[in-house]
C-alpha positions in Angstrom: 157.3 170.6 52.2 158.7 172.9 49.6 157.0 172.6 46.2 158.8 170.0 44.1 161.0 168.6 46.9 159.4 165.2 46.6 162.3 162.9 46.0 163.5 161.1 49.1 167.1 160.1 48.6 169.5 159.0 51.3 167.1 160.3 53.9 166.8 163.8 52.4 163.9 165.4 50.5 165.0 167.0 47.3 163.8 168.4 44.0 164.7 167.4 40.5 168.1 168.8 39.6 166.7 170.7 36.6 163.8 172.0 38.6 161.1 170.3 36.5 157.8 169.6 38.1 154.4 168.1 37.4 151.0 168.4 39.0 148.7 165.9 40.7 145.0 166.7 40.2 141.8 165.5 41.7 140.0 163.2 39.3 136.7 164.2 40.7 137.5 167.9 39.9 140.3 168.2 37.5 140.6 171.9 38.1 141.9 171.2 41.7 145.6 170.8 41.9 146.6 168.6 44.9 150.3 169.1 44.8 153.4 169.9 42.7 156.0 167.1 42.4 159.5 166.6 41.1 159.6 165.4 37.5 162.7 163.3 37.9 164.9 161.5 35.4 168.1 159.6 35.1 170.1 161.9 37.4 167.7 161.5 40.3 167.3 157.8 39.7 171.1 157.4 39.7 171.4 159.3 43.0 168.7 157.1 44.5 170.3 153.9 43.4 173.6 155.0 44.7 172.1 155.7 48.1 170.3 152.3 48.1 173.5 150.6 47.1 175.5 152.3 49.9 172.8 151.3 52.5 172.6 147.7 51.3 175.5 146.1 53.2 174.4 147.3 56.6 170.7 146.5 56.0 171.5 143.0 54.7 173.4 142.3 57.9 170.6 143.6 60.1 169.1 140.5 61.7 165.8 139.5 60.0 163.8 139.8 63.3 164.9 143.4 63.6 163.9 144.1 60.0 160.5 142.4 60.8 160.1 144.6 63.9 160.4 147.7 61.7 157.7 146.4 59.4 155.5 145.6 62.5 155.9 149.3 63.5 154.9 150.3 60.0 151.7 148.3 60.4 150.9 150.0 63.6 151.6 153.5 62.1 149.5 152.6 59.1 146.6 151.7 61.4 146.9 155.1 63.1 147.0 156.9 59.8 144.4 154.8 58.0 141.7 157.4 57.8 144.1 160.2 56.8 145.6 158.1 54.0 142.2 156.9 52.9 140.9 160.4 52.5 144.0 161.4 50.6 143.4 158.4 48.3 139.9 159.5 47.6 141.2 162.9 46.5 144.2 161.8 44.5 143.0 158.5 43.0 139.2 158.9 43.1 138.0 155.6 44.6 135.2 155.8 47.2 136.1 156.0 50.8 135.1 152.5 51.8 137.4 151.1 49.1 140.2 153.5 50.0 140.1 152.2 53.5 140.3 148.6 52.2 143.4 149.6 50.1 145.2 150.8 53.3 144.0 147.8 55.2 145.8 145.5 52.7 149.0 147.4 53.5 148.4 147.0 57.2 147.8 143.2 56.8 150.9 142.9 54.6 153.1 144.7 57.1 152.1 142.3 59.9 152.2 139.3 57.7 155.7 140.0 56.5 156.9 141.1 59.9 156.3 137.6 61.1 158.5 136.2 58.4 161.5 137.7 60.2 161.3 134.8 62.7 160.3 132.0 60.4 162.5 129.5 58.6 164.6 131.0 55.8 165.5 127.9 54.0 166.0 124.1 54.5 168.4 121.6 55.7 168.6 118.3 53.8 170.5 115.0 54.4 173.7 114.5 52.4 174.7 111.3 50.5 178.1 111.6 52.1 179.2 111.0 55.7 180.0 113.9 58.0 178.5 116.4 55.6 176.0 119.2 56.5 173.8 120.5 53.7 171.5 123.5 53.6 169.9 126.1 51.3 169.0 129.6 52.3 167.4 132.7 50.8 169.7 135.6 50.3 168.8 139.1 49.1 169.7 140.4 45.7 170.6 144.0 46.4 168.8 147.1 45.1 165.2 146.5 44.1 163.4 148.9 41.7 159.7 149.2 42.4 157.4 150.7 39.8 153.8 150.7 41.0 150.4 151.7 39.5 147.9 154.3 40.6 144.9 152.0 41.2 146.1 150.6 44.5 148.5 153.3 45.5 149.2 152.1 49.1 148.5 148.3 48.9 150.6 147.5 45.9 153.8 149.3 47.1 153.3 147.4 50.4 153.0 144.1 48.5 156.3 144.8 46.7 158.4 146.6 49.2 157.7 144.8 52.5 158.9 141.4 51.3 161.9 143.0 49.6 162.9 144.9 52.8 162.3 141.9 55.1 164.6 139.8 52.8 167.4 142.4 53.3 167.1 144.3 50.0 167.1 148.1 49.6 164.5 149.8 47.4 164.1 152.6 44.9 160.4 153.4 44.5 159.0 155.1 41.4 155.2 155.5 41.9 152.7 156.2 39.2 152.5 159.9 38.2 148.8 160.0 39.1 149.3 159.2 42.8 152.6 160.7 43.9 151.2 162.3 47.1 150.3 158.9 48.5 153.7 157.5 47.7 155.3 160.4 49.5 153.2 159.8 52.6 153.9 156.1 52.4 157.7 156.7 52.4 157.4 159.2 55.2 155.8 156.5 57.3 158.5 154.0 56.5 161.1 156.4 57.7 159.1 157.1 60.8 158.9 153.3 61.4 162.7 153.2 61.6 163.9 152.2 58.1 167.4 153.6 58.0 168.6 156.3 55.6 169.1 155.1 52.0 167.2 151.8 52.5 164.1 153.2 50.9 164.4 155.9 48.3 161.6 157.7 46.4 161.8 159.2 42.9 158.7 160.9 41.5 158.2 161.3 37.8 157.0 159.7 34.6 157.5 156.2 33.4 159.3 157.0 30.2 161.9 159.1 32.1 162.3 158.0 35.7 160.8 154.5 35.2 163.0 153.7 32.2 166.1 155.0 33.9 165.4 152.7 36.9 165.0 149.7 34.6 168.3 150.5 32.8 170.4 151.2 35.8 173.2 148.6 36.1 173.2 148.6 39.9 169.5 147.7 40.1 169.3 143.9 40.7 165.6 143.3 40.1 162.6 145.3 38.9 159.1 144.7 40.3 156.5 146.2 38.0 152.7 146.4 37.9 151.0 147.9 34.9 149.9 147.2 31.4 151.0 144.2 29.5 152.4 146.3 26.7 154.8 148.1 29.1 155.5 144.9 31.0 156.7 143.2 27.9 159.2 146.1 27.2 160.4 146.0 30.8 160.8 142.2 30.8 162.7 142.3 27.5 165.1 144.9 28.8 165.7 143.1 32.1 166.3 139.9 30.1 168.9 141.6 28.0 170.5 143.1 31.1 170.4 139.8 33.0 168.5 141.2 35.9 165.5 139.9 37.8 162.0 141.0 36.9 158.6 140.5 38.3 155.7 141.6 36.1 152.0 141.8 37.3 150.1 142.8 34.2 146.7 143.0 32.6 143.6 140.9 33.0 140.4 140.1 31.1 138.6 138.4 33.9 135.2 136.7 33.7 132.4 135.5 35.9 130.7 132.4 34.8 127.0 132.1 35.9 125.6 128.6 35.4 122.0 127.5 35.3 122.1 126.3 38.9 123.6 129.4 40.3 122.3 131.6 43.1 121.3 134.5 40.8 121.0 137.1 43.5 124.5 136.2 44.8 125.9 136.2 41.2 124.4 139.6 40.6 126.1 141.1 43.7 129.3 139.6 42.6 129.0 140.9 39.0 128.1 144.4 40.2 131.1 144.6 42.5 133.6 142.9 40.1 132.5 145.0 37.1 132.1 148.4 38.6 134.0 148.5 41.9 136.8 151.1 41.7 135.1 152.2 38.5 136.4 149.0 36.9 140.0 150.1 37.4 141.2 146.8 38.9 143.3 144.2 37.2 140.8 141.7 38.6 137.7 143.6 37.3 135.1 141.4 35.5 134.7 142.8 32.0 133.1 139.5 30.8 130.0 137.9 32.2 129.6 134.4 30.8 126.0 133.4 31.4 124.0 130.2 30.7 121.2 130.8 28.3 118.6 129.3 30.7 119.2 132.1 33.2 120.5 134.8 31.0 117.3 136.9 30.6 116.7 136.9 34.4 120.3 137.8 35.1 120.6 140.4 32.4 117.4 142.3 33.2 118.2 142.4 36.9 121.8 143.4 36.3 120.7 146.4 34.1 118.2 147.5 36.7 120.7 147.3 39.6 123.4 149.0 37.5 121.2 151.9 36.7 120.5 152.3 40.4 124.2 152.6 41.3 125.1 156.0 42.8 128.0 157.9 41.1 129.7 160.6 43.1 132.8 162.1 44.7 134.5 159.4 46.7 134.2 161.2 50.0 130.4 161.2 49.7 129.2 158.3 51.9 126.3 157.7 49.5 128.6 157.3 46.5 129.1 153.7 45.2 131.3 154.5 42.2 133.8 157.4 41.9 135.6 158.9 38.9 138.2 157.2 36.7 141.7 158.4 37.3 142.1 161.1 34.6 140.7 162.5 31.4 143.0 160.4 29.1 141.6 157.3 30.7 138.0 158.6 30.4 138.6 159.1 26.7 140.1 155.6 26.3 137.1 154.0 28.0 134.7 155.8 25.8 136.7 154.8 22.7 136.3 151.1 23.7 132.5 151.6 24.1 132.4 152.9 20.5 134.5 150.0 19.4 131.9 147.6 21.0 129.0 149.4 19.3 130.8 149.2 15.9 131.5 145.5 16.4 127.8 144.8 16.9 127.5 144.3 20.6 124.2 145.6 22.0 124.5 148.4 24.5 122.1 147.9 27.4 122.9 150.8 29.6 125.6 153.4 30.1 128.1 154.2 27.4 128.4 157.9 28.2 130.6 160.4 29.9 128.6 162.0 32.7 128.2 165.7 32.1 125.7 166.8 34.7 126.9 169.0 37.5 128.8 168.4 39.7 130.1 165.3 38.0 131.0 167.3 34.9 134.0 168.7 36.7 135.6 165.3 37.0 136.2 162.1 35.1 133.0 160.1 35.6 131.8 157.4 33.2 128.4 155.7 33.4 128.6 152.0 34.3 128.2 150.2 31.0 126.8 146.8 30.0 126.9 145.2 26.6 124.8 142.2 25.5 125.5 139.8 22.6 129.2 140.1 23.1 131.1 137.4 21.1 134.6 136.0 21.8 136.2 137.5 18.8 135.2 141.1 19.6 138.0 143.5 20.8 135.8 144.4 23.9 135.9 140.7 24.8 139.7 140.4 24.3 141.3 143.7 25.3 141.6 145.2 28.8 139.4 148.3 29.0 140.2 149.2 32.7 136.9 151.0 33.2 133.3 150.4 34.3 132.4 148.4 31.2 131.4 144.8 31.0 129.6 142.5 28.5 127.5 139.4 28.5 128.5 136.3 26.6 125.7 133.6 26.3 126.7 129.9 26.6 124.7 126.7 26.7 126.9 124.4 28.8 129.7 124.1 31.3 132.0 123.1 28.4 131.2 126.3 26.5 131.5 128.4 29.6 135.0 127.1 30.4 136.1 127.5 26.8 134.8 131.1 26.8 136.4 131.9 30.1 139.8 130.7 28.8 139.5 132.3 25.4 141.8 135.3 26.0 145.5 136.0 26.3 145.1 136.8 29.9 144.7 134.6 33.0 144.4 136.5 36.3 141.1 136.0 37.9 138.1 133.8 36.9 134.9 133.1 38.9 132.1 130.6 38.6 128.7 130.6 40.3 127.3 127.1 40.8 125.9 124.9 43.5 127.1 121.7 41.8 130.3 120.4 43.5 131.3 118.4 40.4 131.0 121.5 38.2 132.9 123.6 40.7 135.9 121.3 41.0 136.0 120.8 37.2 136.2 124.6 36.8 138.9 124.8 39.4 140.9 122.3 37.4 140.3 123.7 33.9 140.0 127.5 34.3 143.3 129.1 33.1 143.9 131.6 35.8 146.2 132.3 38.7 143.1 132.9 40.9 139.8 131.0 40.7 136.8 131.9 42.8 133.7 129.8 43.4 130.5 131.7 44.3 132.6 134.8 44.8 133.4 137.9 42.7 136.7 138.1 40.8 138.0 140.8 43.1 138.9 140.2 46.7 142.3 138.6 47.2 143.7 137.9 50.7 147.3 138.6 51.4 148.2 135.2 52.8 147.7 133.6 49.4 149.8 134.2 46.3 148.5 136.8 43.9 149.3 136.7 40.1 148.3 135.3 36.8 149.2 133.1 33.9 149.6 133.7 30.1 150.1 137.4 29.4 149.0 138.5 32.8 152.5 138.1 34.2 155.9 136.4 34.0 155.3 133.7 36.6 156.1 135.5 39.8 153.6 135.9 42.6 153.0 138.7 45.1 151.8 138.2 48.7 151.5 134.8 50.2 154.3 132.7 51.5 156.3 133.1 48.3 156.2 136.9 48.4 160.0 137.0 48.6 160.6 134.8 45.6 161.1 137.7 43.2 163.7 139.5 45.3 165.8 136.6 46.7 168.2 134.0 45.4 169.0 130.6 46.7 172.4 129.8 48.1 173.2 126.1 48.7 175.8 125.4 51.4 177.9 122.2 51.9 179.9 121.9 55.1 182.4 119.0 55.6 182.9 118.3 59.3 184.8 115.1 58.9 188.0 114.6 60.9 189.5 112.8 57.9 191.8 114.6 55.4 190.5 112.4 52.5 188.9 114.2 49.6 185.2 113.3 49.3 183.5 114.0 46.0 179.8 113.8 45.2 178.4 111.1 42.9 181.9 109.6 42.4 183.1 107.9 45.5 181.8 104.6 46.5 
């Protein structure tokens, strides 16, 4: 492909009209340029929306089973391309290969799951209070869906957003994160190969403040689906509210694992290591708080520090690597600034807290897995999303204290508790303020057949995946059909 021709509009690859470009670099070696991509803005977004709008009537009228069949083919092609996409993800985003394969597998699972919805009920029939009256409600598509996705799950999250939208009969304009444009390009190529008609899916590469903002503002975009920071999500939700368009926001998290005094400590340690440091902590479900009962804290803390120090950092393609780099140098600096904040707040640094500078890691964006002790609820590191391999221990003396500590943030995505007491487990399920609750499991590891999303400032109420995956991109239409042979007017709630 010609350098910079990375927008896919109405079935054609094209550059930004003013010729501007940006680079995608390898986070494990920031000197390595992986590709040159179009730095698009309002003009390119406008063309993409126009193409999606033009394609919408025919796509909406395409029978849902046929739309589902295209998604099924997409799943098959993703399976065939899984290793190729996974290795590109290692290079462009930085996660280790086993995690990259899991990212692609989520998209495969979502393709097959949503494909089946093409033949499932699309509404409900209900009895009428009036004679000779047929009543039903059905889902209908909304039109052009704007998809703005993050870099940390560059294949899975676009699939979560776009497959339900397409199955419902919407068309899409996709603006991926500027850190992972290459994966977005390959994803859209595969959709076209699967049989998605021209104009139904359009790709615009560029920056959020340019292309993303233009997509939000465009009057012909019916709904925006955004995953990213809470700060940006608030801006997008506010603009969509003012423009009276639909919006789905999946935002930040400050997730916690609760370890009670009756927990299986070995199991809890495994969960904490994975939740805190998997994907170098760059997950919205990452556990950056470990709420531990004082009776087991010393044992848990000491073992966690030992196991954390034994984690192997490295380039994601290295089969021995357990943690790869963070996504870019700006994120590396941000993570380290939060570690300094934690130190200044009085938290006790147990391990980590440094940018890794030994060769060959010095060429990339590697941060040592970091653990704080003596973290208190009022500290910024206990309240703000760091999005890196940093976690902290909060000591509690009871289940009541643990639940209070877990709920004591503005976020509510994923919370976990380790206990063998059934009463405690069910009380936690009832009282933990989160969209996802795990018992004896880490905070990361959602399955696509259940709804994914959070409460409080983690989102605006919509869910991705699961049987309500199409809620954000469909509207309900109620239908009343009078099949009486009488010419008498029949009115609801009035006639006896």
